[in-house]
Steps between C-alpha positions, in 0.01 A plus 500: 500500500143379478268641236268748679188383312525786251156492341141405552331430168188707431176328593238546232138555600240570231769641276649739757824473697439457872749703705670331793428628849833678531413763237140574590436852633200678646300756300587860599242666724687736738451873537866551409445320170203724419695815592792407276268424209319832547828692500620332182170581330507863613847545348409313179780254572529141382653229718663179392339348808162515322608468138711189563245348742759470777395253773652724768290808424285463811796488736700774329217747448382450858845628604482785243767341283442515125709466185413781263499418129581805288460562127141377492330165536553366147814311395645478151594135555305184576704280733341162566510541879384860542147622576561861388296579189667533161432762234586852391568706815367849563722809495732543798331692783705812584339516846597144590834581672338755733207268569737217598696735725179629662389143569836421661462800730139424592578136575808599700714255309851423619556291185317508167509263203442635149450272201353540152354327200723446197484805275674391181307778325703774673845603372651458847278211608362719777833561674447875523174447691684285754748785546222755547328281758824448694568875496146584613518257793843629604362854507174423681627232740881509527524221758300247296725237346416414140495161332430472129399191303557576133435323171797398287492812275547275199744637240554816707612376837845664516371858471189426707696343784757780503219753532334319789821417687594870489177567697635261768218273614595302810411164343489407131291190436449323170355149502639216290168317567606152385781286362643567150345186346148624574541854364358427153166393648484688832676830424518510119555875467810497719851357487649330806857617458389854417329509841817372667703771324254769609554417867873467446501848344330649806778369725773621268351849486437529876610216731322665795155430353360167617395270216222247525337239279238229532383176345171311506502127564247246382520569127681177418855606584753241616691535825843527336365769268399704805849454646649628174278810512636566849855474365418735213355751747808485719724549197312829452552582871127502579444555872150371566317196358125446538332169417126429506237261367349579160119514513299490180291821494245385238442192279663692212835517675778244534397204712652416835720197441597444863415632844840530664493406867609734783782255580633530145486880518704481821754274328533742208549784748781317677679441169454864397646626829798270454556657158545841661179702466468770765136407548267224383120489527364161398153368576183413308347844562816705449461773240743769382374775729363287785642640828725722287557761770603246762716320247676823403599555863627140523696535176662824615595342832645197320717717277618709795594182687682364195697823454586510871631145480716586201638807679593298809667234286709759314 
């Protein structure tokens, strides 16, 4: 098989990395974008869309899709890729679960994504707040499907995961972010195999919950390392893999080593599908919660089709 031209080396212009045409997006200007921002402000909610400087914010907010970030806007870690600020977080907001639920109702959401900063300062890592948010959404909007994107709950993940799984989110996402070799510099506060075990634990506790994880490309990873991450994910029975281009948020963050071409993303996707993932989203602009609602429907349909095939075979 021919090499699909996996990378385009960054072009340097006056000290800044010039982005290739395939990852340039328009600035958000729509009325829908403004309405979503106003609602988030009125409910005192933080979104990862803003905090992480997501390139898809214009498209998603125009469609009234947003990923709510609970437990404040300040993280206890300082990952080299992440634009969320680091420091000592504020106290947990007791009104946050109801505010998230109210926003879901007002936006008429069929599917909502809830993530958080790392809260190593809390005894449970913030797991109880995830549970309260899930319960509040279930009460206020019973038909809304719920996807959570959690931190790794370092040194407390067994109890934290058990607590959250008992609340039964529809999708449990936790991102591996990069290959094991790059963890010391890119994700120094985390441990690769601990993250794998977290997702494996979710499946063991409740196989009906979809599991999901993502990686960023362009940080200097090698192709075979990415293939190994796919194998590790499948060994943990992860259902859904997302892959997107890393973009350096500020000069203080890790540099982009490579701009991975759309053709290479397609090649990775083909390999991932062959390895048995229910669903794969792989493109330069793919992010964990990008098109999450549509992807949830596709993932559910894929599992139903797989189960039907097994039943017919038996």
